[in-house]
C-alpha positions in Angstrom: 85.6 101.1 81.9 88.1 98.5 83.1 90.6 97.1 80.7 89.8 93.5 79.7 92.3 90.7 79.2 91.3 90.6 75.5 92.6 94.1 75.1 96.0 93.2 76.4 96.1 90.1 74.2 95.3 92.4 71.2 98.1 94.7 72.3 100.5 91.7 72.5 99.5 90.9 68.9 100.2 94.6 67.9 103.7 94.5 69.3 104.5 91.3 67.4 104.2 88.5 69.9 103.3 85.3 68.0 99.7 84.4 67.8 100.4 80.9 68.9 102.0 82.2 72.1 99.1 84.6 72.8 96.5 81.9 72.1 98.2 79.5 74.6 98.5 81.9 77.5 96.9 80.8 80.8 96.1 84.1 82.6 97.0 82.6 86.0 100.4 81.1 85.0 103.7 83.0 84.9 104.2 84.7 81.6 107.9 83.8 81.5 107.0 80.1 81.5 104.6 80.7 78.6 106.9 82.1 76.0 106.9 85.8 77.0 110.6 86.5 77.2 112.8 89.3 78.4 112.4 91.1 75.1 108.6 90.8 74.9 107.8 91.9 78.5 109.4 95.4 78.3 107.8 95.9 74.9 104.4 95.0 76.3 104.9 97.3 79.4 105.8 100.2 77.2 102.9 99.6 74.8 100.5 99.3 77.8 101.8 102.6 79.2 101.1 104.3 75.9 97.7 102.7 75.2 96.2 102.8 78.7 98.0 105.9 80.1 99.6 104.2 83.1 103.2 104.3 84.4 104.8 100.9 84.9 108.0 101.3 86.9 110.7 98.7 86.9 109.7 97.8 90.5 106.1 97.4 89.5 107.0 95.4 86.4 109.0 92.9 88.5 105.8 92.1 90.4 103.7 91.4 87.3 104.1 87.7 86.9 100.8 86.6 85.2 98.5 88.1 82.7 95.9 88.6 85.4 98.5 90.5 87.5 99.1 92.7 84.5 95.4 93.5 83.8 94.7 94.1 87.5 97.7 96.5 87.7 96.5 98.5 84.7 93.0 98.7 86.1 94.2 99.9 89.5 96.5 102.6 88.0 93.9 103.7 85.4 91.2 104.3 88.0 
Protein backbone atom coordinates (compact mmCIF):
# COMPACT_ATOMS: atom_id res chain seq x y z
CA UNK A 1 0.00 0.00 0.00
CA UNK A 2 1.50 3.34 -0.97
CA UNK A 3 2.60 5.81 1.67
CA UNK A 4 0.19 8.72 1.97
CA UNK A 5 1.18 12.30 2.66
CA UNK A 6 -0.71 12.18 5.98
CA UNK A 7 1.68 9.45 7.16
CA UNK A 8 4.67 11.69 6.48
CA UNK A 9 2.98 14.59 8.26
CA UNK A 10 2.42 12.27 11.27
CA UNK A 11 6.10 11.30 11.13
CA UNK A 12 7.05 14.99 11.12
CA UNK A 13 4.99 15.41 14.28
CA UNK A 14 6.71 12.40 15.88
CA UNK A 15 10.17 13.90 15.34
CA UNK A 16 9.15 17.20 16.91
CA UNK A 17 8.40 19.53 14.02
CA UNK A 18 5.95 22.12 15.25
CA UNK A 19 2.29 21.44 14.47
CA UNK A 20 1.83 24.95 13.12
CA UNK A 21 4.59 24.34 10.58
CA UNK A 22 3.16 20.96 9.57
CA UNK A 23 -0.37 22.33 9.24
CA UNK A 24 0.78 25.12 6.94
CA UNK A 25 2.80 22.96 4.52
CA UNK A 26 1.85 23.18 0.86
CA UNK A 27 2.82 19.78 -0.62
CA UNK A 28 3.94 21.41 -3.89
CA UNK A 29 6.08 24.19 -2.39
CA UNK A 30 9.74 23.85 -1.35
CA UNK A 31 9.99 22.60 2.23
CA UNK A 32 12.89 24.92 3.01
CA UNK A 33 10.63 27.92 2.29
CA UNK A 34 7.99 26.58 4.69
CA UNK A 35 9.94 26.30 7.92
CA UNK A 36 11.61 22.91 7.43
CA UNK A 37 15.22 23.77 8.18
CA UNK A 38 18.59 22.08 7.85
CA UNK A 39 18.04 20.32 11.19
CA UNK A 40 14.51 19.10 10.47
CA UNK A 41 15.14 17.64 7.02
CA UNK A 42 17.87 15.14 7.99
CA UNK A 43 15.80 14.07 11.01
CA UNK A 44 12.81 13.51 8.73
CA UNK A 45 14.91 11.55 6.23
CA UNK A 46 16.31 9.28 8.96
CA UNK A 47 12.87 8.73 10.48
CA UNK A 48 11.43 7.91 7.04
CA UNK A 49 14.24 5.43 6.39
CA UNK A 50 13.41 3.62 9.62
CA UNK A 51 9.62 3.76 9.33
CA UNK A 52 9.24 2.98 5.62
CA UNK A 53 12.35 0.83 5.08
CA UNK A 54 13.91 2.97 2.36
CA UNK A 55 17.43 4.29 1.90
CA UNK A 56 17.67 8.03 1.30
CA UNK A 57 21.19 8.86 0.19
CA UNK A 58 22.57 12.39 0.43
CA UNK A 59 22.29 12.65 -3.35
CA UNK A 60 18.65 11.59 -3.27
CA UNK A 61 17.86 13.87 -0.35
CA UNK A 62 19.22 16.86 -2.28
CA UNK A 63 16.58 16.25 -4.96
CA UNK A 64 13.68 16.11 -2.50
CA UNK A 65 12.45 19.68 -2.48
CA UNK A 66 8.71 19.35 -1.76
CA UNK A 67 6.53 17.10 0.37
CA UNK A 68 5.16 15.53 -2.82
CA UNK A 69 8.75 14.79 -3.95
CA UNK A 70 9.38 13.12 -0.60
CA UNK A 71 6.24 10.94 -0.72
CA UNK A 72 6.83 10.01 -4.38
CA UNK A 73 10.44 8.99 -3.59
CA UNK A 74 9.38 6.81 -0.64
CA UNK A 75 6.72 5.09 -2.74
CA UNK A 76 9.14 4.45 -5.62
CA UNK A 77 11.79 2.99 -3.29
CA UNK A 78 9.34 0.96 -1.22
CA UNK A 79 7.77 -0.78 -4.20
